[in-house]
LUMLOFI-362522 format. One record per atom (N, C-alpha, C): z, x, y; residue in three letters. Coordinates in steps of 0.1 Angstrom, whole numbers, plus 2048, in hexadecimal, padded with zeros to 3 digits. Atoms other than C-alpha are relative to their C-alpha. Layout:
<pts>
ZXYALA
...
</pts>
This chain:
<pts>
7F67F47FCUNK
370D1D3C5UNK
7FC80A7FEUNK
8057F37FEUNK
36AD403CFUNK
8068087F1UNK
7FC7F980BUNK
36ED593B5UNK
80F808804UNK
7F07FC7FFUNK
38ED6B3C6UNK
80A7F57FEUNK
7FA80A801UNK
39CD483C6UNK
8047FE7F0UNK
801804810UNK
396D433A0UNK
8098107F9UNK
7F97F2808UNK
3A5D67397UNK
80E800805UNK
7F38057FCUNK
3C4D603ABUNK
8087F77FAUNK
7FC80A808UNK
3C9D4239AUNK
8038067F1UNK
7FC7F8810UNK
3C4D55375UNK
80B80B803UNK
7F57F6800UNK
3DBD71381UNK
8107F9802UNK
7F48087FEUNK
3F7D5438BUNK
8027FA7F1UNK
7FA80880EUNK
3F4D43368UNK
80380C7F7UNK
7FD7F680BUNK
3F8D66356UNK
80E804806UNK
7F47FD7FFUNK
41AD6B36AUNK
8077F27FEUNK
7FA8097FDUNK
425D4536BUNK
8047F87F3UNK
7FD80480DUNK
421D3C349UNK
8098037F9UNK
7F17FA807UNK
43AD53339UNK
80A7FD807UNK
7F48017FBUNK
452D4D352UNK
8057F37FFUNK
7FC80E804UNK
450D26351UNK
8058027EFUNK
7F980280BUNK
456D2C32CUNK
80E807801UNK
7F47F8800UNK
472D44330UNK
80E7F6804UNK
7F780A7F7UNK
483D2934BUNK
8017F57F5UNK
7FB80D80BUNK
47DD0D332UNK
80B8047F5UNK
7F87FB80AUNK
48DD21316UNK
8107FF803UNK
7F57FC7FEUNK
4ABD2C326UNK
8077F1805UNK
7FB80D7FBUNK
4B0D06335UNK
8037FB7F2UNK
7FB80780CUNK
4AECF7312UNK
8078097F4UNK
7F67FB808UNK
4C2D10301UNK
80F808805UNK
7FA7FF7F8UNK
4D9D17319UNK
80D8037FAUNK
7F4801807UNK
4FAD09309UNK
8008097F3UNK
7FE7F8809UNK
4EED1C2E9UNK
804811804UNK
7FF7F27FBUNK
4EBD3C2F9UNK
80C807807UNK
7F57FE7FAUNK
50AD3B309UNK
80C8027F1UNK
7FA7FE80AUNK
51CD392E4UNK
7F68077F2UNK
8097FA809UNK
500D4D2D1UNK
7F8805809UNK
8077F67F6UNK
4F4D6A2E6UNK
7F68057F5UNK
8097FC808UNK
4DED722C5UNK
7F47FB807UNK
80D8077FEUNK
4C4D592D1UNK
7FB80680EUNK
8087FA7F6UNK
4BED702F0UNK
7F38077F9UNK
80B7FA807UNK
4A8D822D6UNK
7F47F87FDUNK
80A80A804UNK
495D622CFUNK
7FA80180DUNK
8058067F5UNK
493D592F3UNK
7F480F808UNK
8067F87FDUNK
485D7E2F9UNK
7F48007F8UNK
80F801808UNK
46AD7C2DDUNK
7FA7F6803UNK
80980B7FDUNK
461D5A2EBUNK
7F880280EUNK
80A7FC7F3UNK
458D6930CUNK
7F98077FEUNK
8077F8805UNK
44AD852FDUNK
7F07FA7FCUNK
80D807807UNK
430D6B2EAUNK
7F97FB80DUNK
8098087F7UNK
429D57309UNK
7F9808809UNK
80B7F87F7UNK
422D7531EUNK
7F48057F8UNK
8077F9807UNK
40CD82303UNK
7F27F3801UNK
8078087FFUNK
3FCD5F303UNK
7F77FE80EUNK
8088017F2UNK
3F6D5C328UNK
7F9808805UNK
80C7F67FBUNK
3E5D7F32DUNK
7F57FD7F6UNK
80C800807UNK
3CCD76311UNK
7F87F5806UNK
8068097FAUNK
3C7D5631FUNK
7F980380EUNK
8067FB7F5UNK
3C2D66342UNK
7F58097FEUNK
80C7F6804UNK
3ACD82333UNK
7F37F67FDUNK
80C809804UNK
395D64324UNK
7FD7FA80DUNK
8028087F1UNK
393D52346UNK
7FA80A807UNK
8097F37F9UNK
389D73357UNK
7F18017FDUNK
8107FA80AUNK
36ED7B33CUNK
7F87F2804UNK
80780C801UNK
364D57340UNK
7FA7FD810UNK
8057FD7F1UNK
363D5A368UNK
7F780B802UNK
80A7F47FBUNK
350D7C368UNK
7F57FC7F9UNK
80D804807UNK
335D6E34FUNK
7FB7F580CUNK
8058087F4UNK
333D4F36BUNK
7F780880DUNK
8037F97F4UNK
330D69386UNK
7F38077FCUNK
80E7F9800UNK
314D7C376UNK
7F97F8801UNK
80B80A7FDUNK
300D5D370UNK
7FE7FD80EUNK
8028027F4UNK
304D56392UNK
7F980C80AUNK
8067F37FBUNK
2FCD7A39EUNK
7F07FF7FCUNK
80E800807UNK
2DDD79387UNK
7F67F4805UNK
80380D7F8UNK
2D4D55397UNK
7F980380FUNK
7FE7F97F2UNK
2D7D643B7UNK
7F380C806UNK
80E7F37FBUNK
2B8D7F3B7UNK
7F77FD805UNK
80C8037F4UNK
29ED6D3C9UNK
8077FF80FUNK
7FD8037EEUNK
2B7D673E8UNK
80980C7FFUNK
7FA7F47FEUNK
2C5D8B3F1UNK
80F7FC806UNK
7F28077FAUNK
2DFD77409UNK
80B7F97F9UNK
7F7807809UNK
2EBD633EFUNK
8048077F3UNK
7FC7F480BUNK
2ECD813D6UNK
80D806805UNK
7F77FA7FDUNK
301D933ECUNK
80F7FB804UNK
7F780A7FFUNK
318D773F6UNK
8097FE7F3UNK
80080180CUNK
31CD733CFUNK
80980E7FFUNK
7F97F2805UNK
324D993C9UNK
80C804808UNK
7F77FC7F8UNK
33ED9B3E6UNK
80A7F77FBUNK
7FA80C807UNK
34CD7B3D6UNK
8068077F3UNK
7FD7F880AUNK
350D8D3B7UNK
80780C802UNK
7FB7F77FDUNK
35ADAC3C4UNK
8107FE805UNK
7F38067F9UNK
379D993D7UNK
8077FC7F5UNK
7FB80280DUNK
381D8F3B1UNK
80A80B7F8UNK
7F97F4805UNK
389DB23AAUNK
80D803807UNK
7F57FE7F9UNK
39DDB83C6UNK
80D7F5802UNK
7F280A800UNK
3B3D9A3C3UNK
8088047F2UNK
7F97FD80CUNK
3BADA639EUNK
808810806UNK
7FE7F27FEUNK
3C3DC83AFUNK
7F88077F4UNK
8077FB80EUNK
3AADD6396UNK
7F380B80CUNK
80D7F77FBUNK
392DF739EUNK
7F27FA7FDUNK
80D805801UNK
36CDF03A0UNK
7FF8097F4UNK
8007F8811UNK
363DF7378UNK
7F17FD804UNK
8127FE804UNK
33FDFD36CUNK
7F77F4800UNK
80580F800UNK
339DD836BUNK
7FC7FB810UNK
8068037F0UNK
33BDD4390UNK
7F880C807UNK
8067F57FCUNK
32EDF5397UNK
7ED7FF800UNK
80D806806UNK
30DDEB385UNK
7FC7F5808UNK
8058097F8UNK
30CDCC398UNK
7FF80280EUNK
8017F97F0UNK
312DDE3B9UNK
7F0804801UNK
80A7F8800UNK
2F5DF43B0UNK
7F27F6803UNK
80880A800UNK
2E1DD43AAUNK
7FC7F980EUNK
8008037F3UNK
2E9DC53CAUNK
7F6808809UNK
8037F37F9UNK
2E0DE53DCUNK
7F08017FDUNK
810800802UNK
2BDDE63C9UNK
7F77F4807UNK
80680B7F9UNK
2B6DC23D5UNK
7FF7FF80EUNK
7FE7FC7F3UNK
2BEDCB3F7UNK
7F780B806UNK
8097EF7FBUNK
2A6DEA3F6UNK
803809805UNK
7F77F47FDUNK
2C0E003FBUNK
80080B7F5UNK
8037F680DUNK
2B4E193E1UNK
80880B7FDUNK
7F97F37FEUNK
2C6E383EDUNK
80F7F77FCUNK
7F4802804UNK
2E7E253ECUNK
8037FB7F0UNK
7FC80280CUNK
2E3E173CCUNK
80080C7F7UNK
8027F780CUNK
2D8E363B9UNK
80F806802UNK
7F17FC7FEUNK
2FAE473C7UNK
80D7F67FCUNK
7F4809807UNK
30EE293BBUNK
7FD8027EFUNK
8027FF810UNK
2FFE2F398UNK
80180C7FBUNK
7FF7F5805UNK
2FFE52398UNK
80F804800UNK
7F27FE800UNK
325E4F39DUNK
8067FA7F7UNK
7FA80980BUNK
32CE38380UNK
7FF80F7F5UNK
7FE7F580BUNK
33BE52366UNK
7F87FC7F2UNK
809804809UNK
325E51348UNK
8097FC7F4UNK
7F980480BUNK
341E5032FUNK
8097F07FFUNK
7FF8117FCUNK
348E2C33FUNK
7F67F47FAUNK
809807806UNK
328E1E331UNK
8017FF7F4UNK
7FE80080CUNK
334E1530FUNK
7F87FC7F7UNK
80C808809UNK
31ADFB304UNK
7F4806805UNK
80A7FB7FBUNK
2F8E06302UNK
7FB7F9809UNK
8078087F8UNK
2EEDE7316UNK
80580480FUNK
7FB7FB7F5UNK
302DF5331UNK
7FC810805UNK
80B7F5801UNK
2EFE1832FUNK
7F47FD806UNK
80D8037FBUNK
2D2E05333UNK
7FC7FC809UNK
8028067F3UNK
2D9DF334EUNK
80280680BUNK
7FF7F77F4UNK
2E5E0D361UNK
7F480D801UNK
8127F77FFUNK
2C2E26357UNK
7FA7F6807UNK
80F8067F8UNK
2AEE08364UNK
80280080CUNK
7FE8017EEUNK
2BDE05384UNK
7FF80D804UNK
8057F17F7UNK
2BDE2B38AUNK
7F3804802UNK
80F7FE800UNK
298E2B380UNK
7FA7F680CUNK
80380A7F7UNK
292E0E39AUNK
80580780CUNK
7FD7FD7F4UNK
2A5E213B3UNK
7F680C806UNK
8077F5801UNK
293E413ACUNK
7F17FA803UNK
80B8057FCUNK
272E313ABUNK
7FC7FD80FUNK
8038087F0UNK
273E203CEUNK
80580B807UNK
7FF7F67F4UNK
281E413DEUNK
7F680A7FDUNK
8077F5802UNK
264E543D0UNK
80180B7F3UNK
7FC7F6808UNK
274E663B7UNK
7FB8007F1UNK
80780480DUNK
25DE6139CUNK
7FF80A7F4UNK
7FF7F8806UNK
263E80388UNK
80C7FE7F6UNK
7F5804805UNK
285E77384UNK
8047F47F8UNK
80180B805UNK
281E5637DUNK
7F87FF7F2UNK
80880280CUNK
268E5C360UNK
8088077F8UNK
7F67F680BUNK
281E75352UNK
80C7F37F9UNK
7F680D805UNK
29CE5634DUNK
7F97F17FAUNK
80880B809UNK
282E3E345UNK
7FD8037EFUNK
8017FC810UNK
279E51326UNK
8078017F6UNK
7F680280DUNK
298E50315UNK
8057F17FFUNK
7FA80E804UNK
29BE2A318UNK
7FD7FE7F2UNK
80080680DUNK
29FE172F9UNK
7FC7F0802UNK
80580D7FEUNK
28ADF8300UNK
8007F57F5UNK
7FA80A806UNK
29BDDD2EBUNK
7FA7F2806UNK
80280B7FAUNK
299DB82F2UNK
8087F9809UNK
7F68037FAUNK
2B8DB730BUNK
7F780080EUNK
8068037F2UNK
2B5DAE32FUNK
80180C804UNK
8007F67F8UNK
2BCDCE33BUNK
7F48097FCUNK
8077FC805UNK
2A2DD8324UNK
7F07FF80BUNK
80C8077F8UNK
288DC2336UNK
7FF803811UNK
7FF7F77F4UNK
293DD3357UNK
7FA80C7FFUNK
8077F5800UNK
28ADF134AUNK
7F4801802UNK
80C800801UNK
268DE8344UNK
7FC7FC80EUNK
8058007F4UNK
267DDC366UNK
7FE80C809UNK
7FF7F97F5UNK
272DFA377UNK
7F580D7FAUNK
80B7FA807UNK
259E0F35CUNK
7F47FC805UNK
80D8077FBUNK
23CDF7367UNK
7FF806812UNK
8007F87F3UNK
245E0138CUNK
7FE80B801UNK
8007F0802UNK
246E23385UNK
7F18067FEUNK
80D7FE804UNK
223E23375UNK
7F57FB80CUNK
8068027F7UNK
216E10390UNK
7FF80980EUNK
8027F37F4UNK
220E293ABUNK
7F780D7FBUNK
80A7F6800UNK
20DE4039AUNK
7F37FF7FDUNK
80D805803UNK
1EFE2C395UNK
7FD8017F3UNK
8037FF80FUNK
1F1E2B36FUNK
8007EE7FDUNK
7FE8107FFUNK
1EAE05372UNK
7FE7F97F1UNK
80280680FUNK
1DFDFE34EUNK
80D8007FAUNK
7F07FC805UNK
1FFE0D342UNK
8097F7803UNK
7F780B7F9UNK
212DF835AUNK
8017F17FAUNK
80180F804UNK
207DD634EUNK
8057FC7F3UNK
7F980780EUNK
217DD532CUNK
80F800805UNK
7F5800800UNK
239DE0339UNK
8027F280AUNK
7FC80C7F6UNK
235DC535CUNK
8007F47F8UNK
7FE80C80AUNK
22CDAA33FUNK
80A7FB7FAUNK
7F67FE808UNK
249DAF32DUNK
8097FB80CUNK
7F98017F3UNK
25CDB034FUNK
8047F1806UNK
80280C7FBUNK
24ED9035BUNK
8037F57F4UNK
7FC80B80BUNK
250D7C339UNK
8137FE7FEUNK
7EF7FE802UNK
279D86337UNK
8047FC80FUNK
7F98047F4UNK
27DD7B35CUNK
80880C808UNK
7F87F67FFUNK
288D9F361UNK
7FA805813UNK
8058017F4UNK
285DA6389UNK
7F57F9805UNK
80D8097FFUNK
271D8938DUNK
7F580380BUNK
8067FE7F4UNK
266D8F3AFUNK
7F880D803UNK
80A7F17FEUNK
25DDB73ADUNK
7F68017F8UNK
8087FE80BUNK
24EDB538AUNK
7F67F8806UNK
80D8067FCUNK
235D9A398UNK
7F9808809UNK
8077F77F7UNK
22CDB23B4UNK
7FA80C7FAUNK
8077F8804UNK
227DCD3A2UNK
7F47FD7F3UNK
80980480CUNK
216DBA385UNK
7F37FC80AUNK
80D8037F8UNK
1FADAE3A0UNK
7FA80D806UNK
8077F27FDUNK
1F6DD03AAUNK
7F88087F4UNK
8077FB80CUNK
1EFDDB388UNK
7F37FC7FCUNK
80D807806UNK
1D6DC1380UNK
7F9802809UNK
80A7FD7F5UNK
1C6DC83A1UNK
7FA80A7FDUNK
8087F0805UNK
1C2DEA398UNK
7FA8027F5UNK
80880180EUNK
1B4DE2374UNK
7F47F4804UNK
80B8087FEUNK
19BDCB389UNK
8007F17FAUNK
80080B802UNK
1AADAC37DUNK
8057F580CUNK
7FC8037F6UNK
1AAD9E39DUNK
8077F1802UNK
7FC80E801UNK
1AFD78394UNK
80E8007FEUNK
7F47FE807UNK
1CED7E380UNK
80C80980BUNK
7F67FA7F8UNK
1DFD9539BUNK
8017F680BUNK
7FD80A7F5UNK
1D9D7A3B6UNK
80A7F67F7UNK
7FA80C806UNK
1E8D6039CUNK
8118067FDUNK
7F07FB800UNK
20CD79399UNK
8007FD80EUNK
7FC7FF7EFUNK
20BD7D3BFUNK
8047F3803UNK
7FB810800UNK
20AD563C0UNK
8097FE7FCUNK
7F4804808UNK
227D533A9UNK
80C806809UNK
7F67FA7FDUNK
23BD6D3BCUNK
8037F780FUNK
7FF8067F7UNK
230D593DDUNK
80B7F3800UNK
7FB80D807UNK
23DD363CBUNK
8108037FEUNK
7EF7FC806UNK
25FD473BDUNK
80880380DUNK
7F47FB7F5UNK
26CD553E0UNK
7F780480BUNK
8087FB7F6UNK
255D543FDUNK
80580780BUNK
7F77F87F4UNK
26FD60416UNK
80480F7FCUNK
7F87F3804UNK
278D803FFUNK
7F7809808UNK
8077F67FDUNK
26FDA3407UNK
7F58047FBUNK
80E7FE807UNK
257DA33EBUNK
7F57F8805UNK
80880B7FCUNK
244D873FAUNK
7FA80980BUNK
8037FB7F0UNK
243D9A41CUNK
7F78117FBUNK
8097F7806UNK
236DB8408UNK
7F17FC7FDUNK
80B804802UNK
21CDA83FAUNK
7F87FC80AUNK
8098067F7UNK
210D9841AUNK
7FD80C807UNK
8067F57F9UNK
20DDBC428UNK
7F48077F8UNK
80B7F980AUNK
1FADC6406UNK
7F57F8802UNK
80B807803UNK
1E2DA9407UNK
7F77FB80CUNK
8098037F1UNK
1D9DA442CUNK
7FC80B808UNK
8077F47FCUNK
1D5DC9435UNK
7F38037FCUNK
80C7FD805UNK
1B4DD2435UNK
7FB80C7FAUNK
8017F580DUNK
1B8DF2427UNK
80B8017F6UNK
7F780380AUNK
1D0DE740BUNK
80080A7F7UNK
8047F3809UNK
1D4E063F5UNK
7FD7F97F2UNK
80780180BUNK
1CADF13D6UNK
7F97F4800UNK
80C8097FDUNK
1B1DDC3E5UNK
7F38087FBUNK
</pts>
């Protein structure tokens, strides 16, 4: 079932459960209500409780659905087409609920644009996010790592370095993504030895698994570890042979004047 359909169902649950409770109470207590108007207060309280319960249930269902969709988006990162389809489905769910895009949706939009290599578009989405909306430290780190990734691939290395310098690299998933972004930044500056530690962390955490293997191979090659570099690149080919990163790899390894050879 698509996200839009599921969220519409959740919305109707929130509407119909209280209404059904009200109709049932009125039907059961109709005779008593005629002779005891005070029972109307009881009916009103019961309706209020049913509304609250339905809203709570709907909120839990929405959270559960968003968590499943998050997982689906993460698992689609190897396949850009599927990732875009999953995100559009996710976005349709917001439309179905009549919700404006929130920070959560905007961060995923930026992630999808980054995977599509639309780095300038991703940067604009990220810069449009109000910093006050990044309430959780994990959200702030996720925002910053995505912005670093966009800036690095636009060639804005100084701006990327300034943002990366303030990052708190804990054990979270956004932190692992930041390791990948910092590693890519260092590779582009030809600081291969310094990049290795960050890219190894990214690979171990499956953060940006295709790009991190690409840059890890470049860093290993740049430090003279040619066999290890070929192994990292082979992992990339096996994971996603038709990906844009595999295409970059083919250009890198087949060109006679490859910059890292």
